[in-house]
N, C-alpha and C positions, 0 to 999 in steps of 0.2 A: 610624041610617045616617050616615056621615061622608063628606065630600068633600074632596079635595085638587085644586086647579086650578093649572095653570102654563101660561104662554104665553111664547113665544120667537120672535124674528124672525131669519131667516137671510138672508144676502146670497149666496145660491147658487141655482142652478136647482132647481125643485121635483123634477125627476127625480133629481138628485143626492142631495137630502135623502131622498127616498123610498127610493132604492136602499140607503141606509145603514140607515134605521130599520126597513125591512121585512125585513132579513136577521137571523134569529134569533141567529146566532152573535155579532152585534154587541152583544147584551145583556152579554156579558162585558166589553166595552170601556167601557160606560157605568155599570156597577154598581160601587159602592165596594169596593175589595179586601178590606176587613175583613169583608165578608159571605161570603167564600169561595164565591161564586156559581159553580155548575158545572152546565152542561147535561148530563144523563145519557142523554137519548134521542137518536137520530139525527135530525138536522134537515136539510131540503133547502136548497139555495141560495136558493130563493124560497119564501116562505110561501104558503099557500092556505087557503081557508075550510075549517074543520074540523081544521086541523093541531093536534095535541096535542103540547105541549112539556113534558117532564119535567125538573125540575132540583132541585138541593139548594141551600139557602141557610142561612147561620148567622144566626139572629135572636136579639137580646138576650133573655135570660130563658128562651127556648124551646129554645135550642141549635140543632142542625141540623134543618131541616124539609124534608120532601119536598113538592114543589109541582108540580102539573100545571095548565097553562092551555091553553085552547082559543082559537085564532085564528079570528075570525069577522067578518062584515060588512065584508069588504075591498072598497074602491073604490080601485083603483090611483091613486097620486099624490094621494089625498084623505084616506083614513081606513082604520083597522082597529081592532078591539077585541080585547083579551085578557081572557078571563074565567076565573077560577079554577074548576077542577073538583075538585081535591084540594089541600088546603093549610091554612095556619095561620089563615086568616080564615073567619068564617061566611059572608062574601060579599065578593067582589072583582071589580070590573068597571072596566076601564081603557080609555077611549076615547083614541085617538091621531088627531089631525086635522091636515091640512095645508091651507093656503089661501093663494093668491097675493094679495098686497096691494101697495099703492103703496110701502110700506117694504121689502118683500121677501116671503119665504115665512114665514107665521106658522104655527108649530106649537103646537097646543093639546093638553095632557094633562089629562084629567078622570078622576080616580079616585074611584069610590064604593066604600066598604068598610065592613065591620062586623066588629069584633073578636069573638072567641069569648068564652064564659063570662059572658054577660049583664052584670050590674052590675060584676063584676070586670074584664071587658073594657073597660067604660066608664071605669073608674078607670085601667086600664093605658093606654088611649088618651090620657087626659089627662096622665098622668105620663111616658109613654115612647113609645108607638106613633106618635102624631102627629109628635112630634119626630124620630123615626127616619126616618119617611117623608119629612119635609122635608129631612133630611140627604141621603137617597138622591136626591131630585129636584134638590137644589142641586148635587150631584156630577154628575148627568146634564147639567144646564144648563151647567156649566163645561166638561165634556168636549165637548159639542156646540158651544158657543161657540168653543172653540179650533179645532175641526175646520172649521166653516163660516164663521166671521167674523174670522179672523186672517190 
């Protein structure tokens, strides 16, 4: 099992940050364009526990991948989780947290993931997957930084 952790401070009200990150269609805005990310299921304006989101994403070496995640453990203005139901990983669990601090609103992303294919997945993680995830989360960081801190 691998983990990717990222924190970011926003100088905006927690309600404003929550409004943005809790709207599924905003995934398009924060995903790097080269991944050709596309939500293919209908999504509501507001997420809810049990919401299934189906999308396609272009992954290096794997090509286009169908992915379904379930939204769960929602505590408004505090947290939610997206967990893979169908997709390219053997396991994917992404915690999104918001916390008011003296510096501003701290957003925490914690991704626990396991690539497929056993030892081959382990090698692929070392050579490619981890780096690609870091690129994706750096892109998200920059988009959100521009949105809430400039």
